[in-house]
N, C-alpha and C positions, 0 to 999 in steps of 0.2 A: 614437071616443074612441082620442087618438094618445095615446101617454106617454113623457112622455124624465126622465133624471135629471143630474142638473146641486152640483156644486161649489162650496159661498158662499166665494168669497176674500175679501170686504171684510173687511178687521181687525176692521169695527164689528160684523162682523156683518147680520142682517138689521134695521137701525134703523127709527125712526120714518120720517127721509127716502128709506132705501131703499123697506119699506115703504103708504109713501103712494103712491107711483112706480106699482111694481107693483098699486096699487087703482085707480091711477086708468084707466091701459090699460085691464086688466081690466073696467072697469066701460063703455067705451069698445068695449071690442071684443066681434064678430059673438055670440061662442064663449063657450063657459060653459067658465071656467081655476079649477082646482080645484093645492091644493098638499099634500106630506104629507110629514114627516117621519120615519124609520123611528122605527114602533112608536107613532107620531100617527094620530089622525084628521084626515081632509078637513078640510080651510081653502079657506072659496071668498075668491080668489086677492083679488075684487071689494070684499072686506070688510078693510078697514085692522087692524080691533081682532084680530080673526081670525086675519089672516095674523103681528101678532105675538105674540099670544098662543100662538105655533108655539115662542120663543124660540130661535130657530137663531143660531147663534155662527156663525166663520171654520171652515170647516173640514165645517162638516155636509149631510148630501150629502141634496134635493130632488126628489121626485118632483112630473112639471109632468103633469099630465091635462089637455088642451083637446077639448070636445066643439064641433064646430057644421059648420053651410056652409062654414065658411073656415077647419078648426081648422088642416092645415095651415101658410097661411100667419098664421095666428095666435101657430101654438106657434114657427116664427122669429122674429119680431119678440116677442114673449117674451121669449124666450131673446138674443134680441143684445140686449134692455136687459139683461136681470143680467149681461151680459157686460162692460155699458158700467157699469152700477153697481158692476159689484163692484174695480174701478181706482181 
């Protein structure tokens, strides 16, 4: 399992369309991907409702946890997706 941290920069935070894209990627990934906002429980990234329930706002830091055979590649692609959605 590998872990990274990222700050959400999108002015709207982690909104529904953003969460849907993250969940779609996580469902297709060969790894298990989880997100955690400081002080909160883990949310399965493949579960859009769980991701939205984290109530992530602009400036919040997310911890990303990826576990699987291709975890390094999946982490890199997931982080790239977040960066693209933060524009």
